[in-house]
N, C-alpha and C positions, 0 to 999 in steps of 0.2 A: 255932075255928082253932087248930091245934096249934102250940106254941112248940117247934120241934124243937131237940134238943140233940145227938142222936147220928145219924150217917149210916153205915149198914152197906152194904158193897158185896160182891157176888160178884166173883170174880177173872177166870176164863177167859170171854171173850166180853163182859165188862162193862168191866173196866179194861184188859185186854190182848187183843191180836188173836192168839189162839192156837188158834182153832177148827180151822183147816186142819191144824195139827200134831196135834191130838187125833184127828181123823178118819183121817189117814194112819197114826198109830201103832196105832189100833184095827184098821185093815185089815191092817197088817203082822203083828200078833199073830194075827189070825184066819187069815191065809194060812199062817203057819208052823205053826199048830195044826190045819190041815186043815179049817177051819170055813168055812161059806158066806160069799160076798161079800155085803155089805150096801150099799145106796145111801147117799148123803150124808145125806139127810133122816132116815133111820132112825138113823144114828149120832148126828147132831145132837140127836135127840130124847132121848138119855140124858145129854147134857152137863149137868153140875150135880150128878149123883149121885156118890156115892163109887164108886171103881173096882170093888169087889166087886158092888155093886148094879147098876152099869152092865153088867158082864159077864153077870150073871144075867138082866137085862132083854133084852139083845141075843141071848143064846144060852141060853134056858131049859132046853134039853135037855143042856147041859153040866153034868154033875153030879160028875164025877170030881175030887176035891180036888187031886190031883197035876197034872192037866191045867189046872185053873183057876190053880194056882200058876205053871205054865209060861206061861200066857197073860199073867198079871199081870207076870211078869218081862220077857217080850219087849216088852210094851207100855211098861213103865217104861224099859227100856234104850233103846228106839227114841226115845221122847219126850225122854229126857235127851240123846241125841245131837243131836236137832234144837234143843234148848234151850242148846247150847253158846254160841249168841248168843240172849239172852233175847227172848221174843216182845215186839214193840213195844207201847207204850201206844197206845190209840186217841187220835185227835185231841182235844185239849182236856182230857184227863184230868189231866196234871200241873199245868197252870195252874189248873184248877178245884179240885183237891184242896188245892193250896197256898192258894188263896183261901178255901176252907172252913175250913182250920185258922186262918188269920188272922182269920176272922170269929167264931171261938170254938167251932165245931162240934167234937165228938169224932168220930173216924173209926175204923171197924172193918172187918174182912173176915170173911165167912162163905163158905166154899168147899168144894167137893167134892174138892179136892186133898188129898193126904196132908200131914201136918205136915212131913215131910222135903222134899216137893216144894215146898210153899209157902215154907219157909225158904230153899230154894235160889234160887227166883226173886226173893224179896224181897232177898236178898243181891246178886243180879245187877243189880238196879235201885238198890242202895244204900239200901234202905228198911227195914233191919232194925228201926229204932226209929220208923218213920214213923207207924204206926197205934197207937191206944190199946190195941187187943186184936185178936187173930185167932183164929178157930176153924176146924178142919179136920175132914173127915168121919171120919178114922180115930181121932180122940180124943173123939168124941161121936157122936150119931146122925146118919145121912145125911139130907139134904134129901129130902122136904119136911117131915120131922119138925122141929118148932120148937125142939128142945132147944138147938141151938147159938146160936140167938137169945136164948133164955132165959138162957144162960150169959153172953153178951155184955152183955145188959141188967143182969144182976146185977153183973158186974164193974164196969160204968160207973155203977151206982146210978141208972139211968134207967128210967122206966116206959114201957110200950109206946107210949102216946100221944105220947111225946116223941121217938120214933125212927122212922126209915124204912129200908126195905130196897130196894136197887137191884139188879136182876138182868135177865138175858137169857133165862131159862128159866121154864117153868111151875112147876118145883120151887121156884124163888126166890119167886115170887108166892104160891104156896100156903103156903110156910113163913112168910112175913110175915103172911098172913091168920090163920094158926093161932096166931101169937104175938100177935095184936092190934095189929100195926104197919101203918103206911102202906106200900103196895107200889108201887114205881116200875118200869115196864118199859122196857127199852131195846131198840130194834128193829134194831140193827146186829150182833148177836152170833149165838147159836145158832139163834134162832127169830125170824121176822119179827113185826112188830107185829100183823099180821092174826091170827096164832095167839095171841099173848099177850093181846090185847084180850078174848078169851073168858074170861079169869080176872079181869076187871074191876079192873085196877090203878087206883089213884087218879090216876096220871100215866103217860102213855106218851110217850116221846121218841125221836127218831131220830138224835140226836147228844148226846154227853155234856154239852156245855155248856148244853143245854136245862135240865138240872137246876139249874144255878146261876141261870139267869134266873128259873125258877119259884120257887126259894127266896128269891131277892132280892125278888121281888114280894110274897111272903108276909111277909118281914121288915119291909118298908115298911108293909104293911097292919097287921101286928101292932103295930108301934111307934105308928102313928097311933091305933089303938084304945086302946092303953094310955095315951097322952097325953090322949085325950078322957075316958077314965075318971078319970084323976087330976084333970083340970080340973073 
């Protein structure tokens, strides 16, 4: 049984309810660039990737660098206009994160957002100093490459067995597995649990507060094992 010290969270679709805004912004950018309309599930399937990787995945025939730059700018501008009021936290997120900190866990974010984008939304929630460390796709490798998790682990001085990654996309779960970390799937974000279960997460939950209940049970069991060993 792992004695977890570090909890790493994806941002969009895991902590904040921003999926609809991402889908809308992708659609607006595609329409203004004259690209084909894509259904919700197709767009949801790229959430978690860095923006350049997401565009390449959705529109593999889009190769002109200038047009890609235009797409990125339109997407970013539209998303920023929607985020004039920050996307709301999912139910139970604030209470759970505060409880995790009080219990001594270290907290981190690993996201496909840009550094500029994450810093903006953290400021919108008053969370500039809330997490021990954050990593974004434009300052390291995009998910599912485990590099951003390696960097978070190194910053915190924690080994993979003592950390878990919580996310709503296959990219989050694959990244955690490749980093040797526990993978936790949430089913209220970009992908339903029926899709995420195929990636064999150690835990699958349909509400954020389920993580606290699971960790609480493990903490009790771990303490009891330790007490028995000492006795």
